[in-house]
C-alpha positions as CSV (number, residue, x, y, z in Angstrom):
1,M,52.9,-51.6,181.2
2,E,50.0,-50.6,180.0
3,K,49.0,-48.2,183.3
4,Q,52.6,-46.8,183.4
5,K,52.2,-45.4,179.8
6,A,48.8,-44.2,180.4
7,F,50.5,-42.1,183.4
8,Q,52.5,-40.9,181.3
9,E,50.3,-39.7,178.3
10,N,48.4,-37.5,180.9
11,I,51.7,-36.3,181.6
12,N,53.1,-35.5,178.4
13,K,49.6,-33.8,177.5
14,K,49.7,-31.7,181.3
15,V,52.8,-30.7,179.9
16,L,51.9,-29.3,176.4
17,I,49.1,-26.9,177.8
18,D,52.1,-24.7,178.3
19,W,54.0,-24.9,174.4
20,V,52.6,-23.8,171.2
21,R,53.8,-24.1,168.3
22,V,53.7,-21.0,165.6
23,L,53.6,-21.9,162.1
24,G,53.4,-20.1,158.6
25,L,55.4,-16.8,160.2
26,P,57.8,-15.3,157.8
27,N,61.5,-14.8,158.6
28,P,63.7,-13.5,155.5
29,K,66.0,-11.7,157.6
30,K,66.8,-15.7,159.2
31,K,66.3,-13.8,162.8
32,K,67.1,-15.7,166.0
33,Y,63.8,-17.0,167.1
34,D,63.5,-14.5,170.5
35,Q,63.7,-11.6,168.2
36,V,61.5,-12.5,165.2
37,L,58.4,-13.8,168.1
38,E,59.3,-10.5,170.3
39,E,58.6,-8.3,167.1
40,F,55.7,-11.0,166.4
41,A,53.6,-10.5,169.4
42,K,54.0,-6.6,169.7
43,D,54.2,-5.5,166.0
44,I,51.7,-8.0,164.5
45,L,49.5,-9.0,167.5
46,K,49.9,-6.1,169.8
47,Y,50.8,-7.7,172.2
48,P,51.0,-5.1,175.5
49,M,54.3,-6.4,176.6
50,E,54.6,-4.6,179.9
51,K,52.8,-7.6,180.4
52,G,56.4,-8.8,180.4
53,N,57.8,-12.2,177.1
54,P,54.9,-13.7,175.9
55,F,57.7,-16.6,174.5
56,S,60.1,-18.7,176.0
57,W,62.6,-21.8,174.7
58,P,61.9,-21.5,171.4
59,T,63.3,-24.1,168.8
60,Y,62.8,-25.1,165.5
61,A,59.9,-27.4,164.7
62,G,59.9,-28.5,161.2
63,E,58.2,-26.8,158.3
64,Y,55.1,-25.2,157.5
65,G,54.5,-23.8,154.0
66,N,57.8,-21.9,153.0
67,H,58.6,-21.1,156.9
68,S,60.2,-22.5,159.6
69,A,57.6,-24.0,162.1
70,I,58.7,-22.5,165.9
71,R,58.0,-24.6,169.1
72,V,57.8,-22.3,172.1
73,R,56.5,-22.1,175.4
74,I,54.1,-19.5,176.4
75,S,53.0,-17.3,179.4
76,Y,49.7,-17.7,181.0
77,E,49.2,-13.5,180.5
78,F,49.8,-13.9,176.4
79,W,47.4,-16.8,176.5
80,K,44.4,-15.1,178.1
81,F,45.5,-12.1,175.8
82,F,45.5,-14.4,172.4
83,M,42.2,-15.8,173.3
84,R,40.4,-12.8,174.1
85,E,41.7,-10.1,171.4
86,G,44.8,-11.3,169.7
87,R,43.1,-14.4,167.5
88,K,41.0,-11.5,166.3
89,V,44.0,-9.2,165.7
90,L,46.0,-12.3,163.8
91,Y,42.9,-13.3,161.3
92,E,42.6,-9.4,160.6
93,Y,46.7,-9.3,159.7
94,N,46.3,-12.7,157.7
95,R,43.3,-11.4,155.4
96,E,45.2,-8.2,154.7
97,H,48.3,-9.0,154.3
98,G,48.0,-12.4,152.3
99,T,49.5,-14.8,155.0
100,T,48.6,-18.1,157.1
101,I,50.1,-17.4,160.6
102,I,48.6,-19.7,162.7
103,I,48.9,-20.4,166.8
104,S,48.1,-23.7,167.5
105,R,48.5,-25.7,170.8
106,E,50.4,-28.5,170.6
107,K,47.7,-31.2,171.9
108,T,45.5,-29.7,169.0
109,L,48.2,-29.4,166.2
110,S,47.1,-33.3,164.9
111,L,43.2,-32.5,164.5
112,Q,43.9,-29.4,162.9
113,E,46.5,-30.9,160.4
114,Q,43.4,-34.0,160.0
115,D,41.1,-31.3,159.1
116,R,43.6,-29.5,156.6
117,L,44.3,-32.8,155.4
118,G,40.3,-33.2,154.2
119,L,40.1,-30.0,152.8
120,Y,43.5,-30.8,150.7
121,L,42.1,-33.3,149.3
122,R,38.6,-32.8,149.1
123,K,40.1,-30.1,146.4
124,K,42.4,-32.3,145.0
125,I,39.6,-34.8,143.9
126,K,37.6,-32.4,142.8
127,Q,40.5,-30.6,140.2
128,E,40.9,-34.3,138.9
129,Y,37.6,-34.6,138.3
130,A,37.8,-31.6,136.6
131,K,40.7,-32.5,134.1
132,C,38.5,-35.4,133.2
133,K,35.8,-33.3,132.5
134,K,33.4,-36.0,134.7
135,N,31.7,-34.6,137.5
136,P,32.8,-35.6,141.1
137,P,30.9,-38.0,143.8
138,D,29.8,-35.5,146.8
139,I,32.7,-35.1,149.0
140,T,31.8,-33.3,152.4
141,M,34.2,-33.3,155.4
142,S,32.3,-33.5,159.0
143,K,32.9,-34.2,162.5
144,G,37.0,-35.1,161.1
145,A,36.1,-37.4,158.7
146,L,35.8,-37.5,154.7
147,R,33.0,-39.0,153.1
148,I,33.7,-39.6,149.2
149,G,30.3,-40.3,147.5
150,S,28.5,-43.8,149.2
151,M,31.9,-44.7,150.6
152,E,32.2,-45.2,154.5
153,P,33.3,-41.8,156.2
154,M,37.5,-42.0,156.4
155,K,40.0,-39.9,158.3
156,P,41.7,-37.9,156.2
157,L,45.5,-39.6,157.0
158,V,43.7,-42.9,156.1
159,A,41.9,-41.5,152.7
160,A,45.4,-40.4,151.9
161,I,47.0,-43.5,152.1
162,R,44.0,-46.1,150.9
163,L,44.1,-43.5,147.3
164,D,47.7,-43.5,147.7
165,V,47.5,-39.6,147.1
166,D,50.8,-37.9,145.0
167,M,50.9,-34.7,147.8
168,S,54.3,-33.4,146.2
169,D,51.7,-30.1,146.6
170,W,50.7,-30.6,150.3
171,N,52.6,-28.3,152.6
172,G,51.7,-29.4,155.3
173,S,52.7,-32.7,157.9
174,K,54.1,-35.3,156.2
175,L,51.9,-38.6,156.8
176,E,54.4,-40.7,158.5
177,D,54.9,-38.1,161.3
178,M,50.6,-37.6,161.8
179,L,50.3,-41.9,161.8
180,T,49.0,-42.3,165.5
181,E,50.5,-45.5,167.2
182,K,47.1,-47.5,166.0
183,K,47.8,-46.9,162.8
184,Q,51.1,-47.3,163.0
185,S,50.3,-50.6,163.9
186,A,47.5,-51.4,161.5
187,M,49.9,-50.2,158.1
188,E,52.7,-53.0,160.1
189,K,50.2,-56.0,159.9
190,G,48.8,-54.5,156.5
191,E,45.3,-53.8,157.4
192,L,46.1,-50.4,156.4
193,A,48.1,-49.9,152.9
194,F,49.0,-48.2,150.3
195,G,46.5,-47.8,146.8
196,T,44.0,-50.2,147.7
197,L,41.6,-48.3,147.5
198,K,40.2,-46.6,143.7
199,L,38.5,-44.2,142.8
200,P,36.2,-44.3,138.9
201,G,37.6,-42.4,136.6
202,I,41.0,-40.8,137.9
203,E,44.0,-41.5,139.2
204,L,45.3,-40.0,141.8
205,S,48.4,-41.9,142.8
206,K,52.1,-40.5,141.0
207,K,53.6,-44.0,140.4
208,L,52.3,-44.4,136.6
209,S,53.0,-46.8,134.2
210,Q,56.6,-46.5,134.3
211,V,57.1,-47.7,130.5
212,D,54.3,-45.6,129.1
213,V,53.4,-42.5,131.1
214,P,50.1,-41.3,130.0
215,S,50.2,-37.7,129.6
216,T,46.8,-36.9,132.5
217,S,45.4,-38.8,134.9
218,C,42.2,-39.4,133.0
219,E,44.7,-41.9,130.7
220,A,46.0,-43.3,133.6
221,A,42.8,-44.6,134.5
222,T,41.5,-45.5,131.6
223,R,44.4,-47.4,130.3
224,K,44.5,-49.3,133.8
225,R,40.9,-50.5,133.4
226,S,41.8,-51.3,130.0
227,N,44.8,-53.5,130.4
228,E,42.7,-54.8,133.6
229,D,39.9,-55.9,131.2
230,D,42.7,-57.1,128.6
231,E,44.4,-59.2,131.1
232,G,41.3,-61.2,131.8
233,K,40.5,-61.9,127.9
234,R,44.2,-62.9,127.3
235,P,44.8,-66.8,127.2
236,V,46.5,-68.5,130.5
237,K,50.1,-69.2,129.1
238,Q,51.0,-72.8,129.8
239,L,54.1,-74.1,131.4
240,K,56.5,-75.6,128.7
241,K,56.7,-79.6,129.6
């Protein structure tokens, strides 16, 4: 069974080589994918259309920021063009127009999302410490892992779950969509769970007190520590006999 699964995964990887996702491509007039992709290739990337249609079989692939993501098959000629000069053209276009259009090969998308998530978490943690007028620990992203202070490096997805971060302003993939089979299994077994890690002085979770909601994450963290201290000081209630 394992050999069959590994064989199928290998086949899937080979299939994915011809497929990409086009992310962040504006389509305010709701044009058909074929048309908007043709205009993208010709007008933005300056792809020589005499080499043939670069895109085929476009389908909806979720949301990325405020735009629909498009999963599409690409021609070999287009990929050679894109790697040689098209990505430079796209970089300049994004810089000049303030857009974030990305062409991502399917098999590397999850890694890119992990990197984006890591940078998002680093920024969010620093912002929360700034709100509390506290100095943040050193936070670095290296080789796909997020290191916070003296903690062991973690995959950004693991950090987001363990810290139970409020992701309401995250514009990338949903956390559940980024889970690998291994991580899903770890969550089912309770080995990976929300809220099992806290950072001193700040509160990253959206789940604050239901009774008396503090106005800031700083107050939430302070009140939480105070409540925990009070719990330790309270006498244990005795059951009535």
